[in-house]
DRENVO-324140 format. One record per residue (C-alpha): residue in three letters; x, y, z. Coordinates in steps of 0.5 Angstrom, whole numbers, plus 500, padded with zeros to 3 digits. Layout:
// DRENVO-324140
ALAXYZ/...
***
This chain:
// DRENVO-324140
MET911202472/PRO910198465/ILE904196463/ASP902189465/PRO899185459/THR897179464/VAL892184467/PRO885183463/LEU880189462/SER875187467/ARG880189472/CYS882195469/ARG880202473/ASN880209470/ILE879213476/GLY879221477/ILE880224484/ALA876231484/ALA873236490/HIS873242492/ILE880246493/ASP883244499/ALA879238501/GLY885233500/LYS885230493/THR892231491/THR894228498/THR890222497/THR893221491/GLU900221494/ARG898216499/ILE895211493/LEU902212489/PHE905210496/TYR901204498/THR901201491/GLY909201491/LEU909207485/THR913212490/HIS917210496/LYS917217499/LEU911221502/GLY909227497/GLU906233501/VAL902238498/HIS904243503/GLU912242503/GLY911242495/THR914235494/ALA907232491/VAL909228485/MET902229482/ASP903237483/TYR909238478/LEU909245475/PRO913250479/GLN907254481/GLU903248484/ARG909247488/GLU910254490/ARG902255492/GLY900248494/ILE894248489/THR893243483/ILE893247476/THR893241471/ALA890235471/ALA896229472/ALA895222470/THR899216472/THR898208472/THR899204478/TYR897197481/TRP893194487/HIS892187489/TRP885186492/LEU882179494/GLY888175491/GLU887179484/LYS892184481/TYR888191478/ARG891196474/VAL888203476/ASN889209471/ILE889215476/ILE887223474/ASP888228479/THR884234478/PRO884241480/GLY879244485/HIS880251484/VAL874254479/ASP879257475/PHE882251472/THR875247471/VAL876245464/GLU881240467/VAL876237471/GLU871237465/ARG876234460/SER878229465/MET871227467/ARG869226459/VAL874220459/LEU873217466/ASP869211468/GLY869212475/ALA871217480/ILE873218488/THR869225490/VAL873227496/PHE869231501/CYS873235507/GLY870232514/VAL869239517/ALA867243511/GLY863238508/VAL859239501/GLN863246499/PRO861250492/GLN866247488/SER864240491/GLU857241487/THR861244481/VAL865237480/TRP859233482/ARG855236476/GLN860235471/ALA860228473/ASN853227473/ARG853230466/TYR858225463/LYS855219467/VAL861218472/PRO859213477/ARG863215484/LEU865213491/CYS865219496/PHE871219501/VAL870223507/ASN877226508/LYS880230514/MET877226519/ASP882227524/ARG881235524/ALA877239529/GLY870239528/ALA869233523/ASN863230523/PHE862223518/PHE855223518/GLY854230518/VAL857230511/VAL853224509/GLU847228510/GLN850234506/ILE851229500/ARG844227500/GLU841234501/ARG845238497/LEU847234492/GLY841230491/ALA845223491/LYS843217495/ALA849217499/VAL850210503/PRO856209508/VAL860203507/GLN864204514/VAL863207520/PRO869211523/ILE872209530/GLY873215533/ALA873223530/GLU878229531/ASP884227534/GLN881220537/PHE880218530/ARG884211529/GLY880207524/VAL874204521/VAL869199522/ASP867195515/LEU859195514/VAL861189509/THR865185512/LEU864187520/GLU871188521/ALA874193525/ARG881196522/ILE886200526/TRP892203522/ASN899203524/GLU902210525/ALA909207526/ASP910205518/TYR906211515/GLY899207516/MET902201511/THR899196515/TYR893195520/LYS890191525/VAL884187525/ILE881188532/PRO873187535/ILE868192534/PRO869197540/ALA863196544/GLU861203544/LEU860203536/GLN856196537/GLY849200536/GLU852204531/VAL854199527/GLU848195527/LYS844201525/TRP848203519/ARG849195517/ALA841195517/PHE841201513/LEU846199508/LEU842192507/GLU836196506/SER839200501/VAL842195496/ALA837189497/GLU833192491/TYR839192486/ASP840184487/ASP834179487/ALA839173491/LEU841178496/LEU833181497/GLU831174498/LYS836172503/TYR834179507/LEU827178507/SER828170509/ASP835169512/PRO839175514/ALA844171517/SER846167511/ILE848174507/THR855174505/PRO860180504/GLU860178497/ASP853178496/ILE853185499/ARG859187494/ARG855185488/ALA849189490/ILE853195492/ARG857195485/ARG850194481/GLY847200484/THR854204484/ILE855203476/GLN848205475/MET849211479/GLU843210483/LEU847210490/PHE854212492/PRO858208497/VAL861213503/LEU868211506/ALA872215511/GLY879217513/SER885222513/ALA889221508/PHE894226511/LYS894222517/ASN895215513/LYS889212515/GLY883209510/VAL886210504/GLN887202503/SER880201504/LEU879206499/LEU883202494/ASP879196495/ALA873200494/VAL875202487/CYS876195485/ALA870193489/TYR865198486/LEU867202480/PRO866199473/SER872197468/PRO872199461/THR867193459/GLU862195464/VAL860202462/LYS856204456/PRO860203449/ALA862210446/SER858212441/GLY859217435/LEU857219428/ASN860216422/PRO862222418/LYS861219411/THR854216413/GLU852221418/GLN849215422/VAL851214430/GLU855208431/THR858205437/ARG865202439/PRO865196444/ALA871196449/ASP875191445/PRO882191443/ASN880187437/ALA875192435/PRO876198430/PHE881204433/ALA877210437/ALA880215442/LEU879221444/ALA884227445/PHE882230452/LYS889234453/ILE894237450/VAL901239453/THR907242450/ASP913238453/PRO920242453/PHE923235450/VAL919231446/GLY914237444/LYS907236443/LEU904231448/THR896229446/PHE893225452/ILE888220449/ARG883215452/VAL883209448/TYR875207447/SER876201442/GLY882197438/THR889197439/LEU894203437/ARG902201435/ALA907206436/GLY909208428/SER902207426/TYR897212422/VAL890214425/LEU885219422/ASN883226426/THR876226424/ARG875233425/THR881235420/GLY880229415/GLN888228416/LYS892222417/GLU897223422/ARG903218424/ILE904216431/SER911217432/ARG911215439/LEU907212445/VAL908214452/GLN905212459/MET905218463/HIS907218471/ALA905226473/ASN911229468/LYS915223467/GLN914219461/ASN915211460/LEU915209452/ILE911203451/GLU909200444/GLU902200444/VAL895202447/SER889198447/ALA881199449/GLY881202456/ASP888205457/ILE890212458/ALA896214455/ALA900220451/VAL902220443/VAL908224440/GLY908226433/VAL900228432/ARG901236429/GLU894238428/VAL890236434/ARG885240439/THR882238445/GLY876234444/ASP879231437/THR877224435/LEU883219433/CYS881213429/ASP882208424/GLU882210417/ALA877205415/HIS872206420/PRO872213421/ILE868215427/ALA867222431/LEU866221438/GLU862227442/ALA867232443/MET867237450/THR864243451/PHE867249455/PRO865255458/GLU867262455/PRO872266458/VAL869272463/ILE875276464/GLN881279460/LYS887283460/ALA892287455/ILE899284455/GLU905287451/PRO912284450/LYS918288454/THR923287448/GLN923286441/ALA926279442/ASP920278447/SER915280441/ASP918275437/LYS916269442/LEU910272445/SER905269439/LEU908262439/ALA908262446/LEU901264447/SER899259441/LYS901253445/LEU898255452/SER891256448/GLU892249445/GLU893246452/ASP887250455/PRO881251451/THR878256456/PHE884261455/ARG883265449/PHE888271446/TRP887276440/VAL890282438/ASP885288438/GLU885291431/GLU884298434/SER889299439/LEU894293437/GLN894290444/THR895283445/ILE889281449/ILE889275454/ALA882272456/GLY881267461/MET876264467/GLY879268473/GLU885273476/LEU888267478/HIS888263471/LEU891269468/GLU896270473/ILE898263472/ILE898264465/VAL903270465/ASP907266470/ARG908260465/LEU910265460/ARG916268464/ARG918261466/GLU917256461/PHE917260455/LYS922266457/VAL917271455/GLU917278459/VAL911281459/ASN908288461/GLU901287464/GLY895292464/GLU889292469/PRO884286468/GLN878288464/VAL871285464/ALA869281458/TYR862285457/ARG857283452/GLU852287448/THR845285446/ILE838288444/THR831289448/THR826290442/SER825288435/VAL827292429/VAL826292422/HIS831295418/ARG833296411/GLU840297408/LEU841299401/PHE848299399/LYS850302392/LYS857304390/GLN859306383/THR866307382/GLY867306374/GLY866300371/ARG863294375/GLY860297381/LYS857294388/TYR849293390/ALA846289395/ASP839291398/VAL837287405/VAL831288409/ILE832284416/GLU828284423/PHE833284429/SER830281435/PRO832279442/LEU834271443/GLU833268450/LYS837262449/GLY843262445/HIS848267442/PHE845267435/GLU840265430/PHE840267423/ILE833265419/ASN832266412/GLU826267409/ILE827270402/LYS822267397/GLY821267390/GLY829269389/VAL829276391/ILE836275393/PRO839269390/LYS841263394/GLU849264393/PHE848271397/ILE845268403/PRO851266407/ALA854272405/VAL849276409/GLU849271415/LYS857272415/GLY856280415/ILE852280421/ARG856275425/GLN863279423/ALA859286426/MET857282432/ASN864282434/ASP865289434/GLY858290438/ILE853296438/ILE854301443/ALA861300446/GLY865295442/TYR864289446/PRO861282442/ALA854282441/THR850276443/GLY843273444/ILE840276437/ARG835273432/ALA836276425/ARG831274420/LEU832276413/PHE825276409/ASP826281403/GLY831285399/GLY834286392/PHE839285387/HIS843288381/GLU844283375/VAL851286374/ASP853289380/SER851284386/ASP856280389/SER857276395/LEU862282398/SER856287397/PHE851283401/GLU856282406/ILE858289407/ALA850291407/ALA849286412/ARG854289417/TYR851296416/ALA844293417/PHE846290423/ARG850296426/GLU844301424/GLY839297426/CYS841294432/ARG842301435/LYS834302434/ALA833296438/ASN834299445/PRO841296446/ILE844294453/LEU851292456/LEU851285460/GLU856284465/PRO858277468/ILE856275475/MET859271479/LYS857266485/VAL861267491/GLU861263497/VAL865266503/GLU867262509/THR868266515/PRO868266523/GLU862269526/GLU865275528/TYR867278522/MET860276518/GLY857284519/GLY864287515/ILE863281510/VAL856282508/GLY857290508/ASP863289504/LEU859285499/ASN853290499/ARG858295497/ARG860291491/ARG853291488/GLY852284491/GLN846280492/ILE846276498/THR843269497/GLY844265503/MET847265510/THR848258513/ALA852255519/ARG858250517/GLY863246521/GLY863252526/LEU863257520/GLN858262517/VAL857261510/VAL855267506/THR853266499/ALA852272494/LEU851274487/VAL856279485/PRO858283478/LEU865280476/LYS867288476/GLU866289483/LEU871283485/PHE878285483/GLY882285489/TYR876282493/VAL881276496/THR886281499/GLN880285502/LEU877279505/ARG884277508/THR884284511/LEU877284514/SER877277517/SER885278519/GLY886272514/ARG881267517/ALA876267512/TYR876265505/ALA872265498/VAL871261492/MET867264486/GLU865261480/PHE861264473/SER854264474/HIS850268469/TYR850275464/GLN845280467/PRO844287464/VAL849293467/PRO845298471/PRO844304467/HIS848309470/ILE854304470/GLN853303462/GLU853310461/HIS860311464/ILE862305460/VAL860307453/ALA862314455/GLN869311456/ALA869306450/LYS867312446/GLY873316449/ILE878311448/ARG876310440/GLU876317439/LYS883318442/GLU886312438/SER883315431/VAL886322432/
***
């Protein structure tokens, strides 16, 4: 669908759809595409026909792996609106896709299951949206399912997410009796027609049995929103009968954009009920690009903070938020344009690299299909072809008006495994394929282990690495053998130590000389801190960076078992140098030795990643599941009932969770399921640490023979 230039920026909506796995995000998106006329056949996740789940792995597994973007149009109150939609994954292994989508959105729809309510990943995506200050609508989906409870979910949103959830609808019926909704703004009851897949609906009088419920929630709505609009407040206090739907919408809109309230709607996307009302709410309550705070960033020349308004005539500034390798056009860079206009064939500046890049083509995306366009303006989401040196989070801007917009932060990988190519031909292609995959996904890393010469891949979970290997085979035609998954342990120190390292080497001619005195101490928050307290020039200024570099390099090799070190403060406060023999390399080597020897005396320990696990299970399997978690060194943190199921939350070391999903299926006859996400690092128990250190030592000795 080509971009319609007649739709003003004030009627443009950049929205994302986010939720816990299996709450119905992709089905909701598919219905939006169908009702807006972008598709003419209903795509179904369970049949593998969803338009937005276009990867083969997504269609086979029935899950979303990569965020997909599309543009569509919707008519509301006689006006045409452009809606740019990003459908995001629910699985925690692909949380990066939600993170980068939230960074570029103006508003979002958070989908909740009408039965399960607020689930673990619902909390994660809610926190991500809070971090990027994204106003939201809540859509309570699956109202047709047994156990669905609309007002129960509203209560959970308030309690668990600490959000002011305000229903703007009351459902008509529930479970298999769910037929439609009563709109609390217009006091109109809508019943969807099943014969035409819910494309049309009938407006009926409010059912008599719902009259009391509707009056109660209408009063609650007016009370909740009156404070956001003075005119509405005056009418509410003096003449409630004179309040118009427009008065209420205006107040809801203000409260929503200020992120002080969150309108809640009901529906069943799969049964084609409630999606049109959701689209109306997107137009009514979520902000346009002109209503959100202007993008701000640093001018690299002046180091001053500057802003960019959502104006097509302002200097161009856009954020690259996603990179995809396309088999036909090469590298596709998804951008969100914050200000200005970009035309195909023009040049932009990449602030990070300082390089000029030519934009050879501009495309509007519809899942994995591309429509060529001539230009993009403020508020648009599109993809560009031709940018070579680009990473996720880079700013592309006007050369004459440089700006570096705030980049994104991504979590560190927690799991790794070794892979090796099956043939020499695969070996040649492997490195290139992995480079492309790591460009696309900032939470995926790979490197070659210097000692074993194995290629190590690292990611956010077993499923994440499984998908990476699957993509290597399918997309890049690279066959690999896989090793067992390994835990990404870290090392740190627990006490302070002062160490002097004197490095002297005489080889005939000019020698090597460096003398450093460094205090190593534990750092509570953060990875590494270097403090230079050299006074009186006992070590010349030009050698100080070499000391820091040497320590950083040594940290990668660890202290006791070869895992990267973290949480360490290094304070350089004394030392010495030789007029002739000292150079940067001497100080770098001395610092490496100082770290290795000094930290061994500072009671080093291993840290292991701990996962937050939430298991939903029928009550009869509770005993076996809790016992199994205890055997896995799990610490049970909570047990609650939710939607007829028991929910167990626990903190469990990642090492103990390999193969857990399979074991859980066995324990519960396939009826329980678990969601896990990284929580924090904590010390490994001493007896397990001894075993890991001995194992690492044995491997090193074997490799050195």
